[in-house]
C-alpha positions, 0 to 999 in steps of 0.5 A, a space after each residue: 494460537 488466537 493470533 494465528 487464527 486472526 491472520 488466517 481469517 484476515 489473509 483472504 480479505 487482505 489479498 482481496 482488498 489489496 488486489 483491488 488496490 494493486 490494480 488501481 495503483 498499477 493502472 494509475 502508474 502505467 497510464 501516467 507513464 503512457 501520458 509522459 509523466 515521470 515515474 517520480 511524480 506518478 508515485 506521488 499522484 498515486 500515493 495521494 489517491 491510494 492512501 485514503 482509499 486503501 485505508 478505508 478499504 483495509 480498515 473496513 474489510 480486512 481489519 473490521 476496525 472503525 476508520 479513525 484519525 489516529 489510525 489514518 495518520 499512522 497508516 498514512 505515515 507507514 504508507 508514505 515510507 512506501 513512496 521513497 521505497 517505490 521510487 528506489 525500486 522503480 529507479 532500479 527496475 525501470 530507470 536503470 534495468 530498463 524494464 518497461 513500466 508494464 513489468 516494473 510497476 507490478 514487480 515493485 508492488 509485489 516487493 512491497 506487498 508483505 511490508 504493507 500487510 504487517 504495517 497496515 495491521 500495526 497502524 490500523 489496530 494499534 491501541 493507545 497506551 492504557 492510562 496508569 
């Protein structure tokens, strides 16, 4: 029951912070595409900028946790998994299906949304094992 209440309190904050991050991420991908940068490179550029920014925002506003190196490293590892998933999804949606990046990028982002919530909570809130 307490866990459910925690998720209910965090959900609006997660959506708000994620909306900001999604807008920035999609703007980066769309602008880089318009500049002629291949989507594989665009995803790397976006990840390099968004991982530290989103960790700071999610730690502070969503999970009310102090941003510490172990949490950042776990978070970065989880978010790096997004990179090959984003490549695969953009390849399928933009490269193969021919959707314009204007539609492919937000669709890819939406697909990764739930995964990111669960993974972010684990990464930021994971506790070190207690000493025996």
